[in-house]
N, C-alpha and C positions, 0 to 999 in steps of 0.2 A: 094225913101223911105223919108218919112217925117223926120224932125229933132227932137231931144229930146226937151221937154219942157224946159223953164227957169223958169218957175213960178210953184208953187205947185198946186196941183189939186183942183179947186175952189169948186166942189160939195162936195168933202171930206171934205175940211176945214169948209163949211157950215154946214154940218151935225155934225161935232165935236162941233162947236160953239153952235148949238142949244142944244145938249146934255149936254154940261158943263154949259152954261147959265141957261137952264131950270132945270138942276140937282141942281144948287146952290139955285134956289127958292124953289125947293122941299125940300131941306136940311133945309133951313131956316125955313120953316114952321113946319118940323118935330122936329126942335130943340126947339121949344115952348113946345113940350110934356115934354122934359126934365127939363125945367124951372118950369113947373107945378107941376112936382113931387118932387119939393123942392131940386133939386140937384144944388149946388152951383158951379159946375164946367162948366156951360154953356159957360163962356168966354173962358175958357182953350179949350173946345171942338170945338168952332167956330174958335179960333185961329189956332189950329192944322189942321182943315179941310181947311179953307179958305185961310189962309196965307201959312202954310207949305205945304198943299196939292194943293190946286188950284193955288196959286200964285207962289210958287216955282215950281210946275209942268209945268205951262205956260211957265215959264222961261227955264225949261228943254226941253219943246216941241220947243220952237224957236231955241235953241241951237242945239238940235238933227236934226232938218229939214234943217239946214245949213251945217251939216257934210256929205261929200260924203259918201253914204250908203256902198260903196265897201270896206271902211276903216274897217267896223265891221267885214268882213270876216277875215282879218289878226288878228283882236283883239279877234275873238270869243272863242278860247281856254282859254285865260287869263279871259275874262268876266265870262265864264262858271265855271272856278275853283274859282275865287273870289267870285263869288255868292253862290257857295257850301259852301266855308268856312265861308261867312257871316252868311248863314242860320245854320250851325252848331255851331255858337257861343251862340246859345240860350241854349246850354247845360252847358256853364261855369258859375258858381255861380258869383254872383256880377254884371254880365253883362245881363244874360238871365232873362226874367220876365215871370212869370206863370199867366195866366188869365183863367178862365173858365175851368181848367183842362188840359190846354195845355201850353207847353212852346214854344211860337211862335214869341216873342219879344225880342229885345234886348234894353238896356237903356244905353246911352253913354252920359255922362255930361247932364243928365236930359231929353234928347230927346229920346223918345221911337220910334222904327222902326221895322217893320216886314220884316225881310230879304227874306222871302219866295217870296216876290213880285218880288225881283231882280231876283230870280230863274227863274221865268216864262219867262221872255224876254232873260235872260241869256241861257235857254235851247233852246229857239227858234232860237236865233241868231247862236247858236253852230250846231243845227241841220241843219239849212240852209248851213252853211258852209261845213259841213260833207258830206251831200248828194249831194252837188254840186261837190265836190271832187271825190266821189265814183260812180258818175252817171253811167258810163260805166259799172260798177260791180254791179248794184242795184240789179240784178237778184240773185245774190249769197246770200246764207244763212248767209254766214260769215259777208260780208260787207253791205248787206241790213238789213235783219231782225235782225242779230246779233249786227250790228251798232245801230239800233233802240232800242234794249233792253238795251245795254251797256250805252247809253245816259241816259236812265231812271233809271238805277241800283242804283247810289248813291243818286240821289234826292229822290227816293223811299224810301230808307233806312232811311235817315234823317227825311223825312216828317212823315213817319209812327210812327216813335219814339217820335216825338213831343207831340201828333199827329196833323197832318193837312191833312187830307184826301181831304178836298175840294181843297186846292192848288194843290195837288199831281194830282187831276183829271184834273185840268185845264192844268198843264204841260203836261200830258199824251195826251190830246186832241190837244194841240198846236203842239208838237212834231209828233204826229200821222198825222196831217194835211200836215205838211211839208213832212213827209214820203210819203204819198199817192200821193202828187202833184209831187214829184220827180220821179215817175213812178214805184213805188213798185208793184210787181206781185200780183195779186188778191188772190193766194193761201197764199202768207205770210200775207196778210191783213185778211183773214179768220182765220188765226192761231191766230192773235192778238185779233180778236174778240172773238174767242173760249176761249182764256186766260183770258178776262176780266171777266167773271162770277166765273171763277175758283179763281181768285185773290180777287173777292169781298167776296165769301164764306170763304175764308181764313181770311180775315180781319174781317168778322163778328164773327168768332170763337174766334179770337185773341183780338179784340177790341170790347167789349160789347156794347159801345155806337154806333158804326156803325150798329149792329143788332137792337139795339133800334129804330133807325131812319128809318131803312128799314122796320121793322115791324110797326111802326107808319104810314109809307106811304101806307102799304098793308092794314091796319086796322085803319083808321084815326079815327073812333068812338071810340076806346078804349084809355084810359089813357088820356083824354081830359083835364084833370088838371095837368099833368105832361108832358110827351114827347110830346103828341098831342096838347098842349096848344098853342103854337106859330102859328101852320098852322090853328087851329080853329079861333083864333083871327083875323088872316091875311084874312081868307075867310069872316069873319063877316064884316072886313072893306071894303074889296073890293066889297062885295055884297051890302053894306049900300050905296056906292057911286052911284048905280043906272046907268043911261045913261050918265048924264051929270055931276054927282058928287055934293058934298054939296058945293063946293067952295074953292078957295085957302085960306088956313088958318083955315077953318071951321070943319075939321075933328075931331072927339072925341076920336077915338080908341088909338091915340098916347098919350093922356094924361094919361091914367091909365091902360089900358088893353093889348095893343100890346107890345110885348118884342122887344127890339132894333129897335125902330122905325126910328132911323137915320142910323141904319146898315144895315143888310141883309133884314129887314122888310120895307124898305122905299118904295119899289114898292106898298106895301099895302096901305101906306099913300097916295101915288099919286093916287091910284085907289079909295080911299074913296073921296078924294078932286076934283079929275078930272074926275071920273066915267069911264064908258067903253070907252068913247070917248079918254080920256087922257091915259089910259092904252095901247089901240090899237096904239096910236099916239107913245108911247115910244116904242113899239114893231117894228113899222114900221121904226122908226128912226135908231134902232140898225140893223134891216135887210138891210136897205140900206146903211149903214155904211159898213157892212161886204161885200154886194155885190159889193160895189164901190172899196173896198180894193181888191176883188178878179179880178175885171176888171183892175186895176192897174197892178195887178201881171200878167195878161195875155198879157199886152204891154211892159213889161220891156225888156231891149235889152240884158239881160244876165240871167242865171239860178238863179244865187244867189239872184238878186233882186227880181225874181218872187217867189221864195220859202220864203224870208224874208216877203214879203207882204202878202203871204198866211199864214204865221205862226202867223204874228201880228193880222192881221184883224180877223183870225180864233180864236185866244185865247181870244182876247178882246170881240168878239161877242158871243163866247160859254159861257164865263163868265157871261155875262148880261143875256143870254137866260136861263142857268141853275138857275140863282137867281129868275128870274121872274117865271120859271116853278115851282120852289119849293113854292114860295109864293102862287100859284094857285093850288097847291096839285098835280101837274102833275109829279113831281119828288121828291125824299126825300129831307129833308132839309140838306143843306150842310155848312152853315154859310158863303158861298161865297158873297162877296158885289156885289151891282149893279154898274156896270162899268161907271166911271164919275159922279155918283151920291151919293152913299153910303158914310157915314162917314168913314174917314180913310186916314190920311196924306200920309202915305207910299204908299198905293194902288192907290190913286188919282196921286201922283207924278210919279210913275212908269208907270202908264196907259197913262199919257199925254207924257212922254218921248217917250214910245213905238209909240204912235201915231205920234210923231215928226219925228221918223225913217221912218215911213209909208209915212208921207208927203214928206220926202226927196226922197224916192223911185218914188214917183209919178212926181217929177221934171224930172227925166230921162226917164220915159215912153213914148212911141210915140204917 
């Protein structure tokens, strides 16, 4: 048997470097759109993203990559509970911030943070620890499917009340990936898949904005000046990029028409400026990142490391693909950022910290 590695997985590190560096360039181009719109907060936005997000995130990445990943199993319940408490803080007056009709941020000493980002990795770590512990009883309704639903119960309640259905979807996907990889029986997985449309239907009746987004996805030609405006402008931007794109910094949609060009619409900015070639390149990079994470998971010496690698690479990859699919009109709009690229200090910081944990798992793979 070969020995464990003493260094991080270089292909994974290279893929992450390309995504982060390329993402910083795309963000810098998209940021000019904010400047052209007469927004004086460009320096603050750049500071939050590049310094608090990328800079602090890289520090967290290095720190997390140096911590033995098995320690996270012991800390899993505490991380999960603390992330739940932090996410619930948005409902406390003077701390929680409301933006765009949702209470999703907390403000402490002038620094805003979206705590749901910590819940994404917290739920994955806890799920990996839990299903490792109950692996021998995974076929049990109580320990298997019941445990899966119990892990998601409180996060679902908190995020639906905010509301933040996009983050909830990512958490469900990450925990489901861990559950499936732990050996869940197919009959239980089919039950989960049958529950999904029922849950979506309930959300559509309870939260009208969810229904609006689904109906806009089904009938994109309707309400193009309201609910369908963002996807319409996104498709115009991507389509105008052609095969090679207009060139770096030469996109025009970001200046006036495209909503959130630094946020969840940043893939449309890259599509306009780098064309079909650039868009496909980003898709391939994320696909290779996820596949490399799965490959690392298949070579870990213990089950917890494998499930942790599956959960992290799965949730980061799914997050990216949902964003890109929404910008292409393949899925409904969710407001989910593009991993490693979109504006968002807290999202970038937690994504890089999660990637650091994955890098540490790769140190111990065979």
